[in-house]
C-alpha positions in Angstrom: 25.0 32.0 -3.3 28.6 31.0 -2.7 28.1 31.0 1.1 25.0 28.8 0.7 26.9 26.3 -1.4 29.8 26.3 1.1 27.4 25.5 3.9 25.7 22.8 1.9 29.1 21.1 1.2 30.1 21.3 4.8 26.9 19.7 5.9 27.4 16.9 3.3 30.9 16.2 4.5 29.7 16.0 8.1 27.0 13.5 7.1 29.4 11.4 5.1 32.0 11.3 7.8 29.3 10.4 10.4 30.0 13.5 12.5 26.4 14.6 12.0 25.0 11.8 14.2 21.9 10.0 13.0 20.6 6.7 14.4 19.3 5.8 10.9 21.0 7.1 7.7 18.6 6.1 4.9 20.1 5.5 1.5 17.6 5.3 -1.4 18.7 3.9 -4.7 17.2 2.4 -7.8 17.9 0.1 -10.7 19.4 3.1 -12.5 21.9 4.0 -9.8 23.1 1.7 -7.0 23.9 2.9 -3.5 27.1 0.8 -3.3 29.3 3.8 -4.4 27.6 5.9 -1.7 28.3 3.3 1.0 31.9 3.2 0.0 32.2 7.0 0.1 30.6 7.1 3.6 32.9 4.5 5.0 35.9 6.2 3.3 35.1 9.5 5.0 34.3 7.9 8.3 37.6 6.0 8.4 39.6 9.2 8.0 38.5 10.3 11.5 39.3 7.0 13.1 38.8 3.3 13.1 35.3 2.1 12.0 33.7 -1.2 13.0 31.2 -2.2 10.3 28.6 -4.9 10.9 27.3 -5.9 7.5 23.7 -7.4 7.4 23.2 -9.2 4.2 19.8 -9.9 2.7 21.1 -9.9 -0.9 24.9 -9.9 -0.9 26.7 -13.2 -1.3 30.3 -12.0 -0.7 31.5 -10.1 2.4 32.7 -6.6 1.5 36.3 -5.7 2.2 35.4 -3.0 4.7 33.1 -5.3 6.8 34.3 -6.3 10.3 31.4 -8.7 10.9 29.3 -10.3 8.2 25.8 -11.5 9.0 23.9 -13.7 6.5 20.2 -13.2 7.3 19.3 -16.5 5.5 21.5 -18.5 7.9 20.7 -16.6 11.0 16.9 -16.1 10.5 14.9 -12.9 10.7 13.6 -13.8 14.2 17.1 -13.8 15.7 18.6 -11.1 13.5 18.1 -8.2 16.0 19.7 -10.2 18.8 22.7 -11.2 16.6 23.3 -7.6 15.6 23.0 -6.3 19.2 25.6 -8.9 20.3 28.2 -7.1 18.2 27.3 -3.6 19.3 29.1 -1.9 22.2 27.1 -1.7 25.4 28.6 1.7 26.3 29.9 4.7 24.5 33.3 4.1 22.9 36.3 6.2 23.9 37.7 8.8 21.6 40.2 6.3 20.4 37.7 3.5 20.1 36.2 2.5 16.7 32.8 3.8 15.5 30.1 1.2 15.1 28.2 1.2 11.8 25.4 -1.3 10.9 25.0 -1.6 7.1 21.7 -3.2 6.0 22.0 -3.9 2.2 18.2 -4.0 1.7 15.6 -2.8 4.0 12.9 -4.0 1.5 13.1 -7.5 2.9 12.0 -6.5 6.4 8.2 -6.8 6.7 6.7 -3.4 7.1 4.9 -4.3 10.3 8.3 -5.2 11.8 10.4 -2.3 10.6 9.8 -0.1 13.7 10.5 -3.0 16.0 13.7 -3.9 14.2 15.0 -0.3 14.4 14.0 0.0 18.1 15.9 -3.2 18.9 19.2 -2.3 17.3 18.9 1.5 17.7 21.7 2.9 19.9 23.4 6.1 20.7 26.7 4.4 20.0 26.0 3.1 16.5 24.6 4.4 13.2 22.5 2.3 10.9 23.1 2.7 7.1 19.9 1.3 5.6 19.6 0.9 1.9 16.1 0.9 0.3 15.5 0.0 -3.3 12.6 2.3 -4.4 12.0 0.3 -7.6 11.3 -3.0 -5.8 7.6 -3.5 -5.2 6.3 -4.5 -1.8 4.7 -7.9 -1.2 1.0 -7.4 -1.0 -0.4 -8.6 2.4 -4.2 -8.2 2.8 -3.9 -8.1 6.6 -1.7 -5.0 6.2 -3.8 -3.2 3.6 -4.1 0.0 5.7 -0.6 -0.1 7.0 1.9 2.6 5.9 4.4 1.6 3.2 7.9 0.7 4.4 9.5 3.7 2.7 7.1 6.0 4.5 8.0 4.5 7.9 11.7 4.8 7.1 11.3 8.4 6.1 9.6 9.1 9.4 12.3 7.4 11.5 15.4 8.7 9.6 16.8 12.2 10.4 19.0 12.0 7.3 18.0 10.7 3.9 20.4 10.3 0.9 18.9 9.5 -2.4 21.1 8.7 -5.4 20.1 9.2 -9.0 22.1 8.9 -12.3 23.5 11.9 -14.1 21.7 11.9 -17.4 23.4 12.9 -20.7 21.8 15.1 -23.3 20.7 12.1 -25.4 18.6 10.7 -22.6 16.0 12.6 -20.6 14.2 11.6 -17.4 11.0 10.6 -19.3 12.8 8.3 -21.7 14.8 6.7 -18.8 11.5 5.8 -17.0 10.2 4.2 -20.1 13.3 2.1 -20.5 13.4 1.0 -16.8 9.7 0.0 -16.9 10.8 -2.5 -19.5 13.8 -3.5 -17.4 16.2 -2.1 -19.9 19.1 -0.3 -18.3 20.7 2.2 -20.8 24.5 2.4 -20.9 26.3 4.9 -18.7 24.2 4.3 -15.6 25.3 2.9 -12.2 28.4 5.1 -12.4 30.8 6.2 -9.7 29.7 9.8 -10.5 26.1 10.4 -9.6 23.6 12.9 -8.3 22.9 12.9 -4.6 19.9 14.5 -2.9 20.5 15.2 0.8 17.6 15.7 3.2 18.6 16.6 6.7 16.0 17.2 9.4 17.0 19.5 12.2 15.7 19.4 15.8 13.6 22.5 15.1 11.6 20.4 12.6 13.1 22.3 9.6 14.3 20.1 6.7 17.4 21.1 4.6 17.4 19.7 1.1 20.5 20.0 -1.2 21.5 18.4 -4.5 25.1 17.5 -5.3 27.1 15.9 -8.0 29.3 13.3 -6.3 32.5 11.8 -7.8 33.6 8.9 -5.7 36.9 8.5 -7.7 38.1 11.9 -6.7 36.0 12.3 -3.6 34.7 15.6 -4.8 31.3 17.2 -4.3 29.7 19.9 -6.4 26.5 21.6 -5.5 23.9 21.5 -8.2 23.1 25.0 -9.3 19.6 26.2 -8.7 17.3 26.6 -11.7 17.1 30.2 -12.8 13.7 31.9 -12.6 13.7 32.4 -16.3 13.5 28.6 -16.8 10.2 28.5 -14.9 8.4 31.3 -16.9 6.0 28.7 -18.4 4.1 28.7 -15.1 4.3 25.0 -14.7 4.8 23.6 -11.2 5.6 19.9 -11.3 5.3 19.5 -7.5 1.7 20.8 -7.6 0.8 18.2 -10.2 2.1 15.2 -8.3 -0.4 12.6 -6.8 -3.4 14.3 -8.5 -3.8 11.5 -11.0 -2.2 8.4 -12.4 -1.3 10.3 -15.6 1.8 12.3 -16.0 0.7 15.9 -16.2 4.1 17.5 -16.2 6.4 17.9 -19.2 10.1 17.3 -19.6 12.7 19.7 -20.9 12.8 17.9 -24.2 9.0 18.0 -24.6 9.0 21.8 -23.8 11.7 22.4 -26.4 9.7 20.5 -29.0 6.6 22.5 -28.1 8.4 25.7 -28.6 9.6 24.7 -32.1 6.0 24.1 -33.4 5.0 26.7 -35.9 1.5 27.9 -34.8 -1.0 28.7 -37.7 -2.3 31.9 -36.2 1.1 33.5 -36.5 0.9 33.1 -40.3 -2.6 34.7 -40.3 -1.2 37.7 -38.4 1.3 38.3 -41.2 -1.3 39.5 -43.7 -1.3 43.3 -44.1 -5.0 43.6 -44.7 -5.9 42.2 -41.2 -6.8 38.8 -40.0 -7.3 35.9 -42.3 -8.3 32.2 -42.2 -5.4 29.9 -43.0 -6.3 26.3 -43.7 -4.0 23.6 -45.0 -5.7 20.8 -46.9 -4.8 17.3 -46.2 -5.0 14.3 -48.5 -8.2 12.9 -46.7 -10.1 16.2 -46.8 -13.4 16.3 -48.7 -13.0 19.4 -50.8 -16.3 21.0 -52.0 -16.1 24.0 -54.3 -19.6 25.1 -53.4 -19.9 27.5 -50.4 -22.0 25.7 -47.8 -22.9 29.1 -46.3 -24.1 30.7 -49.5 -27.7 32.0 -49.5 -29.8 29.4 -51.4 -32.1 32.1 -52.6 
């Protein structure tokens, strides 16, 4: 287990330092946890190995980040000329060992029409630059009847990215995942979220087609990474497989840890019946709305 954790941490450090080359590094965040801390951590690690040239493509940001070398406001440039503008700042040839690395940060891939995502990536894709694309999974796509049978933007980005980094908040004991979803649906963000310490799911696709998936606790203040311990087999003795229940229906068929704990604490009536020494017995607890009848309905009328 320790060797596996060490290998996972080494892979994460290579990805964050941009030594594990990927034309598209997809960063997925939500309203509960922003990817801004993750971007800061990536550029922090990348800058330790040399100078980094950052081209920041802004769909949502108003101010230019401190680490950006070039700042492109999409609203002023226009989506039609965006690819050409980005390419003008990218190197035409591979930089020397002392030259700066080129990174293109797109603060929101949601605003690129899904029928133009592939063309956009192909136009700026280069062996000499890495695209850090942020996608907000909580933001709904604009419905377009002409693209009804077109794949969603996130599915296209998953297909094109060789490395996917998804950030999620670290929940405390007072708030479970089910309660968080209920609050976020009402656009209520509980306190303690969007923190500099968060949970990170790394999905790295190898050339062989195999995908490596690891979960980490990341602290951007101390730049430390902790592998999330795998759930023990004893925790899964209830026979429930949440992954097998996904996409089967619009209802939530799985149960959270808090719900399973409440279920285990319920006193079942048949346990009381088994406590009688003379064998089985029927145990019935009358409620206030019950219609009590002293006569036996099953008594022989004759």
